N, C-alpha and C positions, 0 to 999 in steps of 0.2 A: 748602873753597871759600870759606867766610866770611872766612877770613884773607887771601885774595888780593885785591888791589886791583881796583876795578870796571872799570878800563880795560884789563884783561888781554885777551890774544888766546888763544882756545881753538881747537885744531885736532883734529878726530877723523878717523881713517882706518879704513876697514873694507872687507873684500872682499864682505861681504853687508850688507844693510840691513833686518833684520827689525824687526817692530813694537816689540819691547822696546828695541832700540837707538834707534829713533826717539823713543820716549818719553823715554829718558834724555837724548838730545841736546836735546830741546825744554825739558827742565827746567833745564839748565845753560848753555845758549847763548842769547845775545841777538842777535836779528836776523841769524841766520847766512845765508851763501850756500853753495851746494853745487856742487862740481866733481866730475864723474864721467866715467869713461872707459868707453865702450861703453854698455851699457844698465843701467838700475836693476833690471830683471827678474833674478830669481835664475837663474844659469846656471853650468854647469860649463865648464871650459876645453875648447876644441875640439881640443886636441892629445892628448887622452886617449881611448882606446877603452874604453867602459864596458860591462862584461859583468855580467849578473845571473843567478844560479843559485838556483832555489827548491828547498829540500830540507827534510828533517826535522831537528830540532835535533841528534839523535844522529849524523847523517851528517856534520856539519860537521868534526869532528876528523879523520876518515879522508880527507875531501876536502882539507883543508889539508896533511896529510901527503903526499898524492899531488902536490899543487902544489909543495911544498918539495923533494921528492925527485926528481920526474920532470919537472916542467914548467919549473922555473927553470934557466936556462942559466948557465955559469960567470961571465959578465960582468953578470948581472942583480943588482939590489938590490931588496929589497921591504920595505915597512912593512906590518905586519899589525896592524890595529886591533881591540882588544877593548873591550867596553862597561864592564868593571869592572877594578879594580886586581888583585883576586884572580884574575880570569880571565886577565889578562896573565901573572901569576906562574905560574899552573898550566900555561898553554900553553908558556911558555918552559922550564919544568922538563921537560915531556913531550918537547920538542924535544931538549933536552940528553940525556935518556935514550935517545932514538932516534938519537943521534949527529949531530944537526943543529946546527951552530954558530950561535948567535944572541945578541942582546942585548935588554934590555927597558928601557922607560922609562915611569914613571908617578909620580903625586903622592906616593907613600909612599917613593920612593927618595931617598937623599941627593943633594944637588946635585952632589957630586963624581962619584957613580955615573951620574947623568944625563949629565953632560958627557963622561964616559968612553964611555958608550953611543953618544953622537952622534959622538965622535971615531972610534970603531971602525967605524961604518957609513960615515962619510965617507972614511976611509982604505982601506976594503975589507977590514979585518981580519975583519969579519963581513959577511954579505950580507943578513941578516934582522934587522930591528928590530921587536920586538913592543911595542905601545904602546897607551895609552889616548888620549883626546882631548887630553891635554896636549901631544901631538905633532902635532895637526892644524892648528895655527895658528902662524905665526911661525917655523917651522923651514924653512930653505932648504938642501936637499941636491939639487944639480942633477941627479945621475945616478941617482935612484930610477926604476926601470923599472916597478915594480908597486906598487900600493896594493891591499891585500886587506881588505875589511870582513868580518872573521870574525864579528863581531856588528854587525848593521846599526845605524847611529846613531839616536839618539832623535828627531832632527828633520832635515829636509831641508837646512837651512843647514849642519849639521855634515857631512852627506854631501858637499856642495860643497867645504867646506874640506878634508876628507880627500882627496878626489879630486885636489885641487890640489897635493898633495905630490909628484905625478909630472907628467910632461909640462912640465917647467919649462925656461926658457932655450931655447925653440924646439925642445926635444927632444920625442920622442913617448913616450907612456906608456900603460899599461893598468891599469884598475881592475877588480877582481873582487869582487863583493858577494854574500854568502850571505844569503838571505832565508828566513825560516820563517813559519809561519802567524801568529805573534805580531806580525810586522812588517807585516801587511796594511794597517794604517792609513796607512802611508807610500807605498803603491803608486801612488796617483793622482798625488801630487806628484812622485814619481820618474819616472813616465811623461812628465810635462811637461818635466823636466830632460833626459831622454833624447831626446825629440822635438826640443827646441831645439838639441841638439848633433848632430842627424841620426844618432842611434844606433838600433839595432834594439830594438823592443819585442816581446817574446815573447808568444804567446797566453796562456801561463801567468800572466805578470805582468798582462796586461790582465784576465784572468778574476779574479785576486785583487782588483784594484781594483774591478771590477764587483760582486763579491760583498760587499765591504766597504761600498760605496755602498748596495746593497740592504739590508744589515743596518741601517745608520744610518737609512735612510728608514723601515724597518719599526719601529725603536725610536721614532722621532719620532711615527709614527702611533699606536703603542700609548700613548705618553706623553700625547699630545693626547686620546686617548679616555679615559684614566684621569682626566685633569684634568677633562674634561667630566662624567664620572660623579661625580667627587668634589664638584664644584660643585652638581650636581643633588641629591646626597645631603644636602648642607648645607642647601639650600633646603627640601627636604622635611622635614628633621629640625629645622628652626628652631623650630617650634611644639611645645614639650614638654608642653603641657597635655593631660591625660587619658590620655597614653600611657605614663606612668611615667618620662618623661624619658630621659636618655641610658642609664641602667642599668636602666630598667624594661621595659615591654612594647613600647616603640616601637622605632625604628630603632637599630641598634647599629653601632659602628665596626668 
């Protein structure tokens, strides 16, 4: 950036506008103006039906097998998102062993392999692409009918990007997301996304959000109580005279 002339013009485009991107923009842009389509609020496309299933971690594999073998129709195409590269490799190997034709794409694959995977899903040579978040942005395959979040994304912005891989070019699509107990921190934000798109919010998902909120409130209360007692202990232990000091007969940590 230092080697670029001062009167440059810088343009940034983004489907979402999280705090980290805003800070980046403010660091490198001078007196910018903003053009946006629709709302700046985080929202998923309304052409996608969003389905959420809550289950145990060990149930996910059998659920995705049932989806691939029984629920996908001959003309359907799906992108299945995994949280880790080794997870994508493992799932694709399991699919091959089960006779399910698929391709995979992630950061450890050679560029030629990635391009071949995309070509295969676009042409219909394969109907399933197993991917990490390397495929959640900037990839435009118009006829993807399903997005499956095998591993729920780390943040809600990534969820919106993943869901946006289907329902493109005025087509309709479906997203199917598996959630486990470790994902409960995302439940409240997910509910807001679902409500904005007029999607169903299950009682199980609402209960997950309520329990996480109660947990955080309880932790904050306990933390405040601990800090209060800690300050009180310091003030009482401040006078070390006569009591043997920190390691003597006085108050101990």
